[in-house]
KEFI-416112 format. One record per residue: z, x, y negated of N, C-alpha, C in turn. Coordinates in steps of 0.2 Angstrom, whole numbers, plus 2048, in hexadecimal, padded with zeros to 3 digits. Atoms other than C-alpha are relative to their C-alpha. Last residue first. Layout:
BEGIN
ZXYZXYZXY...
This chain:
BEGIN
8057FA8027E07FE81A8038057FE8067FD7FC7EC7F681F7FB8018007FD7FE7FC7F87F48107FD8018088007F98057E97EE8078048058048077FD8027E77E08138018077FE7FE7FE7F87F97DB8137FA8038037FC7F98017F87DC7FF7FF8018048047FC7FD7E97CD8028048078008037FE7F77F57C18047FC8058007FC8027FC7FE7C17F17FF80380A8017FD7FB7F07C47E68068038088077FF7FF7F57BC7DA7FC7FF8068018057FF8077BC7DA7F97FD8037FB8027FA8077CD7D97FF7F98028008068017FD7CF7C77FF7FE80A8018068087FE7DE7BF8017FA8037FC7FC8028037EA7D08007FB7FA7F88017FB7FB7E27DE8048027F97FF8068017EA7E47D28067FB8027FF8038097EC7F67CD8037F78027F88027FE7ED7F87E38037FE7F88008067FC7D97F87E48068007FD8048068067D78047D38017F98067FD8018067E38107DD7FD7FB7FC7FC8047FE7D980E7EE8067FF7F98028087FD7CB8117E68067FB8038058068047D08207DD7FF7FB8017FA7FF8047D88297EC8007FA7FA7FD8077FD7C98257F68057FF7FD8048047FF7C18317EC8027F98007FF8038067CE83F7E87FD7F88007F98037FF7CF8437FB7FF7FC7FA7FF8047FC7BC8497FE8067F98018058068027BB84E7EE8017FA8047FD8038077CA85A7F07FC7F97FF7FA8067FE7C485D8038047FD7FA8028067FB7B28627FE8067FD8008038048057BA86E7EE7FD7F98058088017FD7C48777FA7FD7FA7FC8028068047D487D7F07FA7FE8038078018057DB88C7F67FD7F98028047FA8017EA8877F27FE80280A7FD7FA7FD7F18777F27FB8047FF8007FA8057E986A7E68038068038077FE8027E485E7F48008057FA8057FA7FB7F38607FC7F98017FF7FC7F77FF7FF85E7ED7FB8018058007F98067F584D7EA8008068008087FE7FE7F88457FD7FB8047F88007FD7F880C8487FC7F88018007FD7F980080D8447E88008038088027FA8077FF8367E580580580180680080380082C7F47FF8057FD8047FD7FB81182E7FC7FA8037FC7FC7FA7FA81F82D7EF7FA8038067FD7F88038148267DE8038058078017FC80480A8197E98038077FC8067F97F78138177F87FD8037FC7FB7FB7FB8238117EA7FB8058057FF7FB8058178077DC8028078068057FE7FF80F7FD7ED8038077F98027FC7F981F7FA7F47FA8027FD7FA7FF8018277F07E27FE8088088017FD8068187E77DF8038098018077FD8008187E17F18018047FB7FE7F97FB82D7DC7F07F78068007FA7FC8028297D37E18008068038057FC80481B7CA7E88048047FD8038028088267C57F57FB8047FD7FD7FD8058247CB8067FF7FE7FA8057FB80581D7C08168068037F98038038068277B98237FD8057FC8078058018247BE8358027FE7F88047FC7FF82F7CD8377FB7FB7FF7FF7FD80383F7C28327F980880080180580583B7B483D7FD8057F780780080083C7C084B7FE7FD7FB8057F780184C7C88467FA7FD8008007FE8058537B48437FB8067FF7F87FE8038517AE8527FC8037FA7FE7F78008437A48588058007FB7FE7FD80884579285C8008067FF7FB7FC80383C78B86B8028027FA8007FC80783377C86D8058058017F87FD80583577487E7FC8057FD8007FA80382376D8868078027FD
């Protein structure tokens, strides 16, 4: 069986990001998308307490989960992909 060499574009999709890129991606994702866009809709008018608490509780858990990737990105490098998959 003859082995084929993968082209550079395919290899770029298969490589892992560096932990430094992981830290930057998490900070941008949280500051721009999750906190700004997500919380603004929860605090909008009319504020329904059921929607507020059903949105804030998962937001707090996701923030607690993300702290480990900001503090020690090299230690938790592989689980980062599970984090963004969820």
